[in-house]
C-alpha positions in Angstrom: 156.9 99.2 120.9 155.3 97.0 123.6 151.7 97.6 124.6 152.6 98.1 128.2 155.0 101.0 127.3 152.2 102.8 125.5 149.9 102.3 128.5 152.5 103.7 130.9 153.0 106.8 128.6 149.3 107.4 128.7 149.3 107.2 132.5 152.2 109.7 132.8 150.7 112.2 130.4 147.2 112.1 131.8 146.2 114.8 134.3 142.8 114.8 135.8 142.5 118.7 135.7 144.5 119.6 132.7 144.0 122.8 130.7 142.4 120.6 128.0 139.9 119.3 130.5 140.4 115.7 129.4 138.2 113.4 131.3 139.4 110.0 132.8 136.9 108.1 130.7 138.5 109.5 127.5 141.9 108.1 128.6 140.5 104.7 129.1 139.0 105.0 125.6 142.4 106.0 124.2 144.1 103.0 125.9 141.5 100.7 124.5 141.9 102.2 121.0 145.7 101.7 121.1 145.2 98.1 122.2 142.8 97.5 119.3 145.2 99.1 116.8 148.1 97.0 117.9 146.1 93.8 117.8 144.9 94.6 114.3 148.4 95.5 113.3 149.5 92.0 113.9 147.2 90.9 111.1 149.1 93.0 108.6 151.7 91.0 106.6 152.8 87.7 108.0 150.8 86.1 110.8 153.2 85.5 113.7 151.2 82.5 114.9 151.6 80.7 111.6 154.7 78.6 111.0 156.5 78.8 107.6 155.7 76.3 104.9 158.1 74.4 102.7 156.4 73.2 99.5 158.2 70.9 97.1 157.9 71.6 93.4 159.5 70.8 90.0 159.8 72.9 86.9 156.3 72.6 85.3 153.8 75.3 84.2 151.0 74.0 86.5 153.3 74.3 89.5 155.3 77.4 88.4 152.1 79.4 88.4 152.3 79.4 92.2 155.3 81.8 91.9 152.9 84.6 91.2 151.8 84.4 94.9 155.3 85.5 95.9 155.8 88.3 93.4 152.3 89.7 94.0 152.7 89.2 97.8 149.5 87.1 97.9 151.3 84.8 100.4 152.1 87.8 102.5 148.5 89.0 102.4 147.4 85.6 103.5 149.8 85.9 106.5 152.1 83.0 105.5 155.7 82.6 104.6 156.2 80.0 101.8 159.4 78.5 100.5 159.0 76.7 97.2 161.7 74.0 97.2 162.8 73.0 93.6 163.5 69.3 92.9 164.7 67.5 89.8 161.7 65.1 89.9 158.5 64.9 91.8 159.3 61.5 93.2 162.0 63.0 95.4 159.7 65.8 96.6 157.1 63.3 97.5 159.6 61.2 99.5 160.7 64.4 101.4 157.1 65.0 102.4 156.5 61.5 103.6 159.8 61.6 105.6 158.8 64.9 107.2 161.3 67.1 105.5 158.7 69.1 103.6 155.2 70.2 104.6 153.6 69.5 101.2 154.4 69.1 97.5 152.9 69.5 94.1 152.7 66.1 92.5 150.6 63.9 90.2 148.2 61.5 91.8 150.0 58.8 89.8 153.3 59.5 91.5 151.7 59.7 95.0 150.2 56.2 94.6 153.8 55.0 94.1 155.6 57.0 96.8 158.0 55.1 99.1 156.9 54.4 102.7 157.9 56.9 105.4 156.7 58.5 108.6 153.1 59.0 107.5 150.5 58.2 104.9 150.0 60.4 101.8 147.0 62.7 101.8 145.5 64.5 98.8 144.5 68.0 99.8 143.7 69.9 96.5 143.6 69.5 92.8 146.2 71.8 91.1 145.4 71.1 87.4 144.6 68.3 84.9 146.7 67.7 81.8 144.7 68.7 78.7 147.1 68.7 75.8 150.4 69.6 77.6 151.5 65.9 77.5 151.5 63.7 74.4 153.2 61.2 72.1 155.3 62.2 69.2 156.2 59.6 66.5 158.1 59.3 63.2 156.4 60.6 60.0 155.3 57.2 58.9 153.4 56.5 62.2 150.0 58.1 62.0 148.2 56.7 65.1 148.5 55.1 68.5 147.3 51.8 66.9 150.5 51.9 64.7 152.6 51.6 67.8 152.2 47.8 68.0 155.7 46.3 67.8 157.4 49.7 67.9 160.0 51.2 70.3 158.5 53.9 72.4 160.5 56.1 74.9 158.9 56.7 78.2 160.4 56.6 81.7 158.8 53.7 83.5 156.8 54.6 86.6 156.6 58.3 85.7 153.8 60.4 84.4 155.1 59.7 80.8 154.4 56.0 81.4 150.8 56.9 82.5 150.3 59.0 79.4 151.3 56.1 77.2 149.2 53.6 79.1 146.0 55.7 79.0 146.6 56.3 75.2 147.1 52.6 74.6 143.9 51.7 76.6 141.9 54.3 74.7 143.0 52.7 71.4 142.6 49.1 72.6 146.4 48.3 72.4 147.9 46.1 75.0 150.9 47.4 76.9 152.7 44.2 76.1 152.4 44.9 72.4 154.7 47.9 72.7 158.4 47.9 73.5 158.9 50.6 76.1 162.4 52.1 76.4 163.0 53.5 79.9 164.2 57.0 78.9 163.8 60.3 80.6 162.1 63.2 78.8 165.3 64.8 77.4 166.8 61.4 76.4 163.6 60.4 74.6 163.7 63.5 72.5 167.3 62.9 71.5 166.6 59.2 70.7 163.8 60.2 68.4 165.9 62.8 66.6 168.7 60.2 66.2 166.2 57.7 64.7 166.9 55.1 67.4 163.2 54.8 68.6 159.9 55.1 66.8 158.0 57.3 69.2 158.2 58.9 72.6 156.1 60.5 75.4 157.0 64.1 76.0 155.5 67.3 77.4 155.4 70.8 76.1 157.3 72.7 74.9 159.6 69.7 74.0 156.7 67.8 72.5 156.0 70.3 69.8 159.7 71.2 69.3 160.6 67.5 68.7 157.7 66.9 66.3 158.8 69.9 64.3 162.4 68.8 64.4 161.8 65.3 63.0 158.8 66.4 60.9 156.8 63.8 62.8 153.3 63.5 64.1 151.8 64.1 67.5 149.6 61.0 67.5 148.1 61.6 71.0 147.7 64.2 73.6 145.9 64.3 77.0 143.3 66.6 75.5 141.8 63.5 73.7 140.9 61.8 77.0 139.6 62.6 80.4 143.2 62.3 81.5 144.4 60.7 84.7 147.3 63.0 84.7 145.9 65.0 87.7 148.2 67.3 89.6 147.5 67.7 93.2 148.8 69.2 96.5 149.9 66.3 98.7 151.0 66.1 102.3 151.2 63.4 104.9 148.4 62.7 107.4 150.6 63.8 110.3 151.7 67.2 108.7 148.2 67.9 107.4 146.9 67.7 111.0 149.8 69.6 112.6 149.8 72.4 110.1 146.2 72.6 109.1 146.0 76.4 109.7 149.1 77.1 107.5 148.0 74.7 104.7 144.5 76.3 104.7 146.1 79.8 104.1 148.2 78.3 101.4 145.1 76.9 99.7 143.3 80.2 100.0 146.3 81.8 98.4 146.1 79.3 95.6 142.6 80.3 94.8 143.7 83.9 94.8 146.2 83.0 92.1 143.6 81.1 90.1 141.3 84.2 90.3 144.2 86.3 89.0 144.7 83.9 86.1 141.0 84.3 85.3 140.8 88.1 85.6 144.3 89.3 84.6 146.1 86.5 82.8 148.6 88.7 81.0 149.9 90.2 84.2 150.2 86.8 85.8 151.9 85.1 82.8 154.3 88.0 82.4 155.3 87.9 86.1 155.9 84.2 86.2 157.6 84.1 82.7 160.0 86.8 83.9 161.0 84.6 86.9 161.5 81.6 84.6 163.6 83.6 82.1 161.0 83.4 79.3 158.3 85.6 77.8 154.9 85.9 79.2 153.5 84.6 75.8 155.7 81.5 76.0 154.6 80.7 79.5 151.0 81.3 78.6 151.3 78.9 75.7 152.7 76.1 77.9 150.1 76.7 80.6 147.3 76.6 78.0 147.6 72.8 77.9 146.2 72.5 81.4 142.8 72.7 83.0 143.5 75.1 85.9 142.9 74.1 89.5 140.1 76.5 90.2 137.0 75.9 92.3 135.1 74.3 89.4 137.8 71.7 89.0 138.1 71.1 92.8 134.4 70.7 93.2 134.5 68.0 90.5 137.5 66.3 92.1 136.2 66.3 95.7 132.4 66.7 95.3 129.6 64.1 94.7 131.2 62.9 91.5 134.4 62.1 93.5 136.5 62.0 90.4 139.7 61.6 92.5 138.5 58.4 94.0 137.6 56.9 90.6 140.9 58.2 89.1 142.8 56.5 91.9 141.2 53.2 91.2 141.8 53.6 87.4 145.5 54.4 88.0 146.0 51.3 90.2 144.5 49.2 87.4 146.8 50.7 84.8 149.8 50.1 87.1 148.8 46.5 87.5 148.4 46.2 83.7 152.1 46.9 83.1 154.3 45.9 86.0 157.5 46.9 84.2 157.7 49.9 86.5 158.6 47.5 89.4 157.1 49.9 91.9 155.0 49.2 95.0 151.4 50.3 94.5 150.1 52.1 97.6 146.5 51.5 98.6 146.5 53.9 101.6 146.5 57.2 99.7 143.8 59.3 101.5 141.7 61.7 99.6 140.6 64.3 102.2 137.8 66.7 101.2 137.3 68.3 104.7 140.0 71.0 104.3 139.3 71.9 100.7 135.6 72.2 101.4 136.3 74.5 104.3 138.6 76.6 102.1 136.1 76.8 99.2 133.4 77.9 101.6 135.6 80.6 103.0 137.3 82.0 99.9 136.0 85.3 98.5 137.3 87.1 95.4 
């Protein structure tokens, strides 16, 4: 019902000398009260002034956790409508953002530094998680360490996060990338090639990493838990969209911290809800998510604060890409790490 209709009803019903002896001042108060109620009512549920957001994602525990914001109505409580658009790979999602078809996407910093040119420059808005054991290298039983990979065939799709995991493992063990023969295989193909005995090792992520090691009775010779990993997942947008939809993105980021708080305070409820959406048990999802450092305020303060870990990580990634040009991708130098919005969000968020 429109505000003007309520005001007209009050005008018609009011009598200056009624049996109830209602004073004119009271009617003005009633009108003001109705206006206040209607104004506040607009704040319940979705905020009509905020435009919907389309966020690109892929099937990955660190990104899937955002599904809880829909089932629990956290997005609705924050006044936003969010569509999580599922992609086969994050590279396609990143391109869609840069070309203006999505508002933002979950991605790795590694992938964003290689994203194709488009209608804007990539902007890093928030840290989502860091790999801390969910990614790793599985090898045949006779291979006991990363140092043993010299001269061996290793499956890892070039230019992807799996390539990064391999490069940082080689660097940590003082093995040159040129000393390893990399086979450009996807995650699933790598697992099959190891089982068939066609390659010596491969980079995989959980749960396929553990399943493959068990299947071939092999060894997990490296995981991202052993290093301060550069496999950093972020929320990325373009400079143009970040400016045009600042209000919407801010509410999304506030909602993200709501989810992180729920993971901290009621993990079983969160994991069961997300697992159900994915067709798996809450225990299975919790096990996969356990290999990540969650993107809470502590992590974001480290990434965007005085330590400026994202800036140093960006420089390290660029050096790794240059150390093994087999990826044949253009390395972007213009990726912006914007701490203004995340600092504003962290200052405003309350549990």
